[in-house]
C-alpha positions as CSV (number, residue, x, y, z in Angstrom):
1,M,78.1,113.2,136.4
2,K,76.9,110.5,133.8
3,K,77.1,112.2,130.2
4,T,73.5,112.5,127.4
5,K,74.0,110.4,124.9
6,V,73.2,111.7,121.6
7,A,73.2,111.3,118.0
8,A,74.7,113.9,115.7
9,Y,72.7,114.7,111.7
10,I,75.3,116.2,109.4
11,R,74.6,116.9,105.3
12,Y,77.0,118.1,103.5
13,S,75.8,119.3,100.2
14,S,78.8,120.4,97.3
15,H,82.1,122.2,97.7
16,A,80.3,125.3,95.9
17,Q,77.7,125.3,98.0
18,D,80.2,124.8,101.2
19,D,79.7,127.9,103.2
20,G,81.7,126.5,106.5
21,N,79.7,123.5,106.2
22,S,82.4,120.7,105.3
23,V,81.9,117.7,107.3
24,A,85.0,118.6,109.6
25,A,83.4,122.0,110.5
26,Q,79.8,120.6,111.6
27,I,81.2,117.4,113.3
28,S,83.8,120.1,115.0
29,C,81.2,122.4,116.1
30,I,78.6,119.1,117.0
31,T,81.2,117.7,119.1
32,E,82.5,120.7,120.8
33,Y,79.0,121.9,121.9
34,A,78.9,118.0,123.3
35,E,81.5,118.2,125.1
36,R,80.3,121.9,126.5
37,H,77.5,120.4,127.8
38,N,78.2,117.1,129.8
39,M,77.2,115.0,126.1
40,E,78.4,111.9,124.5
41,V,78.1,111.4,121.1
42,I,77.1,107.9,119.8
43,E,76.2,107.7,116.2
44,F,77.0,110.0,113.0
45,Y,74.6,110.1,110.8
46,I,76.2,111.9,107.3
47,D,75.2,112.1,103.5
48,M,77.7,113.2,101.2
49,A,76.6,115.6,98.2
50,K,72.9,115.8,99.1
51,T,70.1,118.5,99.2
52,G,68.2,119.7,101.8
53,R,64.9,120.1,99.8
54,N,64.2,116.8,99.8
55,T,64.1,113.7,102.2
56,K,65.6,111.3,99.4
57,R,69.0,111.2,101.8
58,S,70.1,107.9,103.0
59,D,71.2,108.4,106.9
60,Y,68.5,110.6,106.9
61,Q,66.0,107.6,106.7
62,R,67.8,106.2,109.0
63,L,68.0,108.6,111.6
64,I,64.2,108.8,110.8
65,D,63.9,104.9,111.2
66,D,65.6,104.0,114.3
67,I,63.6,107.1,116.0
68,T,60.6,105.5,114.6
69,T,61.6,102.3,115.7
70,G,63.0,102.7,119.3
71,Q,67.0,101.6,117.7
72,V,68.3,105.1,119.0
73,Q,69.6,104.6,122.3
74,A,70.0,108.7,122.7
75,N,66.8,110.9,123.1
76,T,69.0,114.0,121.3
77,V,69.4,115.1,117.9
78,I,72.1,117.4,117.4
79,V,72.4,119.6,113.9
80,R,75.3,122.4,113.1
81,A,72.0,124.3,111.9
82,L,68.3,123.7,110.8
83,D,69.0,124.2,107.7
84,R,71.6,120.9,107.7
85,L,68.1,118.7,108.7
86,H,66.0,120.4,106.1
87,R,65.9,123.4,103.4
88,N,62.2,122.6,103.3
89,T,59.6,124.2,105.8
90,K,57.4,121.2,105.6
91,N,59.4,118.8,106.0
92,G,61.0,120.4,108.5
93,L,57.9,121.2,110.9
94,I,57.0,117.0,110.2
95,D,60.4,115.9,111.7
96,V,59.4,118.1,114.9
97,D,56.1,116.7,115.1
98,V,58.0,113.3,114.4
99,F,60.4,114.3,117.3
100,E,58.5,115.7,119.5
101,K,55.9,111.9,119.7
102,Y,59.2,110.0,120.1
103,R,60.2,112.7,123.0
104,I,63.6,113.4,120.6
105,R,65.3,116.6,121.6
106,L,66.5,118.5,118.9
107,I,69.4,121.1,119.3
108,A,70.6,123.0,116.0
109,V,74.1,124.9,118.0
110,T,74.0,127.7,115.3
111,D,70.7,128.7,115.2
112,G,70.6,128.7,119.2
113,I,67.2,125.8,118.8
114,D,66.8,123.6,121.7
115,T,63.0,122.2,122.3
116,A,64.2,121.3,125.4
117,D,64.9,124.6,126.7
118,G,61.9,126.9,128.2
119,N,62.1,129.6,126.3
120,Y,61.8,127.4,122.5
121,S,59.8,128.5,120.3
122,K,58.2,126.8,117.6
123,F,57.3,129.9,116.4
124,A,61.4,130.7,115.7
125,L,61.7,127.2,114.4
126,T,59.2,127.9,112.1
127,I,60.8,131.1,110.9
128,K,64.3,129.8,110.5
129,F,63.3,126.9,108.9
130,A,61.4,129.6,105.9
131,A,64.5,131.4,105.7
132,A,66.6,128.7,105.0
133,E,64.0,127.3,102.4
134,D,64.5,130.8,101.0
135,Y,67.7,131.0,100.7
136,S,67.6,127.6,99.0
137,N,65.5,128.8,96.3
138,L,67.4,131.8,95.8
139,L,70.4,129.6,96.1
140,S,69.0,127.9,93.5
141,K,68.3,130.6,91.1
142,N,71.4,132.1,90.9
143,T,72.8,128.7,91.0
144,R,70.8,128.1,87.8
145,A,71.3,131.8,85.7
146,A,75.3,131.3,86.4
147,L,75.2,127.6,84.8
148,L,72.6,128.9,82.0
149,E,75.3,131.1,81.0
150,C,78.1,128.8,81.2
151,A,76.1,126.7,78.9
152,K,76.3,129.0,76.3
153,D,79.6,128.7,76.2
154,C,79.5,125.1,75.7
155,K,80.7,123.6,79.1
156,H,80.1,120.7,80.3
157,L,77.8,121.4,83.6
158,G,78.4,118.2,86.0
159,G,77.5,114.6,86.5
160,T,79.4,111.9,84.2
161,P,79.9,112.9,80.4
162,P,77.8,110.8,77.6
163,I,80.4,107.8,77.0
164,G,82.8,108.3,74.0
165,Y,83.8,112.0,75.4
166,Y,86.0,113.7,78.6
167,V,86.2,117.1,79.8
168,T,88.9,119.1,79.8
169,P,90.5,121.2,82.8
170,E,88.5,124.4,81.8
171,G,85.2,122.4,81.5
172,Y,85.0,121.5,77.7
173,Y,84.0,118.4,75.9
174,E,87.2,116.5,73.7
175,I,86.5,113.3,72.0
176,D,87.9,110.4,74.4
177,E,89.6,108.5,71.3
178,T,89.8,105.4,74.0
179,K,85.6,104.9,73.7
180,A,84.4,106.9,70.3
181,P,84.7,104.0,68.6
182,I,81.7,102.5,70.8
183,I,79.6,105.0,69.9
184,R,80.9,104.9,65.7
185,D,80.2,101.3,66.0
186,I,76.6,101.4,67.7
187,Y,75.6,104.1,64.7
188,R,77.4,101.6,61.9
189,F,75.9,98.2,63.2
190,Y,72.7,100.5,63.1
191,L,72.5,101.4,60.5
192,S,73.5,98.2,58.6
193,G,70.3,96.7,59.8
194,M,71.2,95.1,63.2
195,G,69.0,95.4,66.2
196,Y,69.4,96.1,69.9
197,D,70.3,92.4,70.5
198,D,72.6,91.8,67.9
199,I,75.0,95.3,68.5
200,L,75.0,93.9,72.0
201,T,76.5,90.8,70.7
202,H,79.2,92.4,68.8
203,L,79.6,95.1,71.8
204,K,80.5,92.0,74.6
205,K,82.9,90.4,71.8
206,S,85.1,93.7,71.0
207,G,84.8,94.2,75.0
208,Y,83.2,97.0,75.1
209,K,81.9,98.7,78.7
210,T,79.9,101.0,79.9
211,N,81.7,104.0,81.5
212,Y,80.7,102.3,85.4
213,G,82.2,99.4,83.4
214,N,78.9,97.4,83.1
215,D,78.0,95.6,79.5
216,F,75.4,97.9,77.3
217,S,71.9,97.3,77.9
218,K,69.0,98.6,75.4
219,S,68.0,101.1,76.6
220,A,71.8,102.8,76.8
221,I,71.7,101.5,72.8
222,N,68.8,103.8,72.2
223,A,70.4,106.7,74.5
224,I,73.7,106.9,72.5
225,L,71.6,106.5,69.3
226,T,68.8,109.4,70.4
227,N,71.7,111.6,71.7
228,P,71.9,115.0,70.0
229,K,75.4,115.3,71.2
230,Y,77.3,112.9,69.3
231,M,76.9,114.8,65.8
232,G,78.0,118.3,67.7
233,T,74.8,119.4,68.9
234,Y,74.9,120.9,72.5
235,I,72.1,120.8,75.1
236,Y,71.4,121.9,78.4
237,D,68.3,122.4,80.7
238,K,66.0,119.9,78.6
239,T,64.6,117.2,81.0
240,C,62.2,118.9,83.9
241,P,63.6,119.3,87.4
242,K,63.3,117.2,89.9
243,D,60.0,118.0,92.3
244,S,60.0,118.6,96.0
245,E,60.6,114.8,96.8
246,G,63.5,115.1,94.2
247,K,62.1,112.9,91.4
248,R,62.3,113.5,88.2
249,N,60.4,112.1,84.8
250,S,62.9,111.1,82.6
251,H,60.5,111.6,79.6
252,A,59.0,115.3,80.1
253,K,61.0,117.5,78.5
254,K,60.9,121.7,78.4
255,D,59.4,123.5,76.0
256,K,62.5,126.1,75.7
257,Y,66.3,125.1,76.7
258,V,70.0,125.7,75.8
259,E,70.7,123.6,71.9
260,I,74.0,125.0,70.2
261,P,75.0,123.3,66.7
262,N,78.3,122.7,66.4
263,G,78.4,123.3,69.9
264,M,81.1,120.6,71.0
265,P,83.1,117.8,68.8
266,A,81.6,115.3,67.0
267,I,81.4,111.7,67.1
268,I,79.1,111.2,64.3
269,S,78.0,113.2,61.2
270,E,75.0,114.9,61.5
271,A,73.9,113.1,58.8
272,D,73.9,109.5,59.9
273,F,72.3,110.8,63.0
274,N,69.4,112.2,61.2
275,K,69.5,108.4,58.7
276,V,69.3,106.7,62.8
277,K,66.5,108.9,63.5
278,E,64.8,108.7,61.0
279,K,65.3,104.2,60.3
280,M,63.9,104.3,64.3
281,S,60.3,105.6,62.9
282,Q,60.8,103.6,60.0
283,N,60.9,100.4,62.6
284,A,57.8,101.2,64.0
285,T,56.1,99.6,61.3
286,K,58.3,98.0,58.9
287,H,58.7,94.2,58.8
288,T,62.7,93.1,59.8
289,S,64.4,90.5,59.5
290,R,64.1,89.8,63.4
291,N,61.5,87.9,64.8
292,G,61.7,86.3,68.4
293,K,65.1,83.8,68.9
294,Q,65.1,82.8,65.1
295,Y,66.9,84.6,62.0
296,Y,65.1,84.8,59.2
297,P,67.8,87.0,57.0
298,L,65.1,87.6,54.4
299,N,62.5,88.9,56.1
300,G,61.6,92.6,54.7
301,K,62.7,91.3,51.3
302,I,59.9,89.2,50.6
303,Y,56.5,89.5,48.7
304,C,53.5,88.2,47.1
305,A,53.9,88.8,43.5
306,E,50.1,89.1,43.2
307,C,49.1,91.3,45.8
308,G,52.6,92.9,47.2
309,K,51.7,92.2,51.0
310,P,55.3,90.7,52.8
311,F,55.9,87.0,53.9
312,S,57.1,87.0,58.1
313,G,59.4,84.6,58.9
314,N,57.5,81.9,61.4
315,I,58.0,78.2,62.6
316,N,55.9,75.3,61.3
317,N,55.3,72.8,63.5
318,S,54.3,69.8,61.3
319,N,54.2,66.0,62.5
320,G,56.1,66.5,65.8
321,R,58.9,68.6,63.8
322,K,59.9,72.3,63.6
323,Y,60.2,74.2,60.5
324,L,61.3,77.6,60.0
325,Q,59.4,79.2,56.9
326,Y,58.4,82.3,55.3
327,R,55.0,82.8,55.6
328,R,52.3,84.8,53.8
329,S,50.4,87.6,55.4
330,C,47.8,87.1,52.9
331,K,44.8,85.1,51.5
332,C,46.3,84.8,47.4
333,N,46.6,81.6,46.4
334,V,50.5,81.0,47.2
335,K,52.3,78.9,49.5
336,S,54.7,79.7,52.4
337,I,58.5,78.6,51.8
338,R,60.7,76.7,53.4
339,L,63.7,79.0,55.2
340,E,66.0,76.6,54.6
341,Q,65.6,76.5,50.6
342,L,64.8,79.5,49.8
343,N,68.0,81.6,51.6
344,R,70.0,78.8,49.4
345,A,68.5,79.5,46.8
346,V,68.9,83.3,46.7
347,F,72.5,83.1,48.5
348,Y,73.5,80.7,46.3
349,A,72.6,82.9,43.2
350,L,73.7,86.4,44.9
351,Q,77.8,83.8,45.1
352,Q,77.2,83.4,41.8
353,C,76.5,86.8,40.9
354,L,79.4,87.9,42.7
355,F,81.9,86.0,42.4
356,S,81.2,85.5,38.8
357,P,85.7,85.0,36.9
358,E,85.5,88.1,35.7
359,N,84.6,90.2,39.0
360,K,87.3,88.3,40.6
361,E,90.5,91.2,40.4
362,R,88.3,93.5,41.5
363,I,86.6,92.1,45.2
364,V,90.1,91.3,45.7
365,K,91.3,94.9,45.6
366,H,88.2,96.3,47.1
367,I,88.7,94.2,49.7
368,N,92.5,94.4,50.1
369,A,92.2,97.8,50.7
370,K,88.9,98.0,53.7
371,L,91.2,95.8,55.2
372,N,94.3,98.0,54.6
373,V,92.3,100.8,55.8
374,Q,91.2,98.5,59.0
375,K,94.5,97.7,59.8
376,S,95.6,101.7,60.1
377,L,92.4,102.3,62.5
378,Q,93.2,99.1,64.5
379,T,96.6,100.4,64.8
380,E,95.8,104.1,66.5
381,E,92.9,102.1,68.8
382,I,95.9,99.7,70.2
383,I,98.3,103.1,70.0
384,T,95.5,105.2,71.8
385,L,94.4,102.1,74.2
386,T,97.9,101.7,75.3
387,N,98.5,105.1,76.1
388,R,95.8,105.5,77.9
389,T,96.1,101.8,79.5
390,N,99.9,103.2,80.6
391,G,98.8,106.5,82.0
392,L,96.3,104.8,84.2
393,E,98.2,102.0,86.0
394,N,101.2,105.2,86.5
395,A,97.8,106.7,88.2
396,Q,97.2,103.8,90.5
397,N,100.7,103.3,91.3
398,R,100.7,107.3,92.7
399,L,97.5,106.7,94.0
400,S,98.9,103.3,95.5
401,T,102.1,105.5,97.0
402,C,99.5,107.3,99.0
403,L,98.1,104.7,100.7
404,E,101.3,103.4,101.5
405,E,102.2,107.1,103.8
406,G,98.3,106.5,105.3
407,K,97.2,108.6,103.1
408,A,93.7,106.3,102.1
409,T,90.5,108.7,102.0
410,K,87.5,107.9,100.0
411,T,88.0,110.0,97.3
412,I,91.5,107.9,96.8
413,L,90.0,104.8,97.2
414,D,87.0,105.6,94.8
415,K,89.4,106.4,92.2
416,M,91.6,103.9,92.6
417,Q,88.4,101.8,92.1
418,K,86.9,103.8,89.3
419,N,91.2,103.2,87.4
420,E,90.7,99.7,88.3
421,T,87.8,98.9,86.0
422,E,88.8,101.3,83.1
423,L,91.7,98.9,82.9
424,S,89.6,96.1,83.1
425,S,88.1,96.8,79.9
426,L,91.0,98.9,78.3
427,K,92.7,95.3,78.3
428,E,90.2,93.8,77.6
429,Q,89.7,95.7,74.0
430,L,93.4,95.5,73.7
431,V,93.4,91.9,73.2
432,I,90.9,91.8,71.1
433,K,91.9,94.6,68.8
434,S,95.8,92.8,68.6
435,K,94.1,90.1,66.7
436,Q,96.3,90.6,63.0
437,I,94.2,91.6,60.2
438,T,95.4,89.4,56.8
439,T,95.1,90.3,53.9
440,V,93.2,88.4,50.8
441,D,95.0,86.2,48.6
442,D,93.9,83.1,46.0
443,E,93.4,80.4,48.5
444,T,91.4,82.9,51.3
445,Y,89.5,83.7,48.0
446,E,88.2,80.6,47.5
447,K,87.5,80.2,50.9
448,L,84.8,83.4,50.8
449,I,83.2,81.9,48.4
450,Q,82.7,78.4,50.0
451,Q,81.3,80.0,53.4
452,F,78.9,83.3,50.9
453,V,76.2,81.1,51.3
454,Q,76.4,79.9,55.1
455,Y,77.7,83.2,56.1
456,M,75.1,84.9,54.3
457,S,72.6,83.0,55.8
458,D,73.8,82.3,59.7
459,V,75.4,85.8,60.5
460,K,74.4,88.7,61.8
461,S,77.2,91.0,60.8
462,P,77.3,95.2,59.7
463,E,79.0,93.9,56.6
464,A,76.1,91.2,55.9
465,F,73.1,92.8,56.5
466,S,74.9,95.9,54.0
467,L,75.9,93.3,51.5
468,K,72.0,92.3,51.6
469,D,70.4,95.3,51.6
470,K,72.5,96.4,48.6
471,T,72.5,93.6,45.7
472,I,69.0,92.2,47.0
473,S,66.5,94.6,46.2
474,G,63.4,92.0,46.7
475,I,62.1,88.9,46.4
476,S,58.8,88.0,44.9
477,I,56.7,84.9,45.5
478,G,54.3,83.5,43.4
479,E,52.0,80.7,42.9
480,N,55.0,78.6,41.0
481,S,57.4,80.6,40.8
482,V,60.3,83.1,42.4
483,T,62.2,86.1,41.4
484,I,64.9,87.5,42.9
485,H,65.4,91.4,42.1
486,F,69.1,92.1,42.3
487,G,70.0,95.6,42.8
488,N,71.7,98.1,40.4
489,G,75.2,97.0,39.9
490,V,74.8,93.4,40.2
491,T,76.1,91.5,37.0
492,V,73.6,88.3,36.4
493,D,76.0,85.9,34.0
494,E,74.8,83.7,31.5
495,D,75.4,80.4,33.7
496,T,73.5,82.3,36.5
497,I,71.1,83.3,34.4
498,K,70.3,79.0,33.0
499,F,71.1,77.6,36.2
500,F,68.2,79.8,38.2
501,N,66.5,80.5,34.6
502,I,66.3,84.2,35.7
């Protein structure tokens, strides 16, 4: 007797909600039923770690598409139970109508539902779908209550932890020192005045990657700079839940959520977090040193001597050539000034002030002290990266042994891929961080002086931004004069005064 061809749908939510609904249990139930009733399962549609409360499931969508387009080679769909198909009454009844329209028989083994049975009752089917939805709602409430209790203990409650942290076996956050330097650098770069594009460039040069092995994006930088967890504030249940179709508005926040200061280890200080927050609000209106692809290092420092309005970087097209300039934003009797001319004058004046002979000993001592600190930090980071690399390589060897023994499960393969991605990033960081840091001698000091003007004019680094902000208070442009206002602590010697007529 010819066997009836059937398709099987399987949905597995999670280990926490197993209730005997593992993939293996569902397959066993369906295949045993098929064998007893002279049926042959020709295709399995399987969704892993997916909720039945909505239809956002890849293999479920594939099943419906195959039915409506005539691609399915079976006229019967079997599920272990109706709640595997849906935990939403409306969606379940919509599917029943679709099955009826395309003459697809539905069998739910443990529920005793068979739409081809003469005793089939749509009312009974509706009740079972409603019961599945009610159970799901109750389960959701109980799960949420349990999660909120765990949240009060500041435990990690699912998903990938923020980059810079790992989760202990007990469920608590700990700082991951192989990735925490990424977070510290991002905050340091931003507070020094660097924009997102420049930060991304430095992260790439350092070999830093996201948790998924990708390059960082502007949205990732923004998320890091606005995440209170990095200053040690534990937060849970802040975002509004998904709707019935699994859609979430990540910008919609709840009025009440769990927020516990000092509930987890801090990677950056609360003071730095608040400085970033303040700087972000200021940058909405502030003239900065970033205008398109061109770099105008003195933007935000220049203003009109007559009215106080700012100058901003601009490209002037004249006689078929492009000139970079700082242009006024007012109608006062002052002129625009060439970028190269002003940059050279300002940074040469700063060079003369900072690198005067009487400052040499103090500068060399200060630079070498900072370099020694960097050396110590570099050594610690190299040790941490090396230990992590060795641990991952050992883990890969153990997983490879499992593969050789024929234990090539999806979990093992996924773990190996994740380890390989992290190993690649760690090795790249090791190469970059292993570059030797040398101290400053007389020859190096002279090179610093010679390269200073070009460095300050062209290089977008946190050190250049910080030095500029700490030493130059402002530059006022008059009708026939340019006045540089240096910050407190910047001494101007007699030669510099005579040269610039300060």
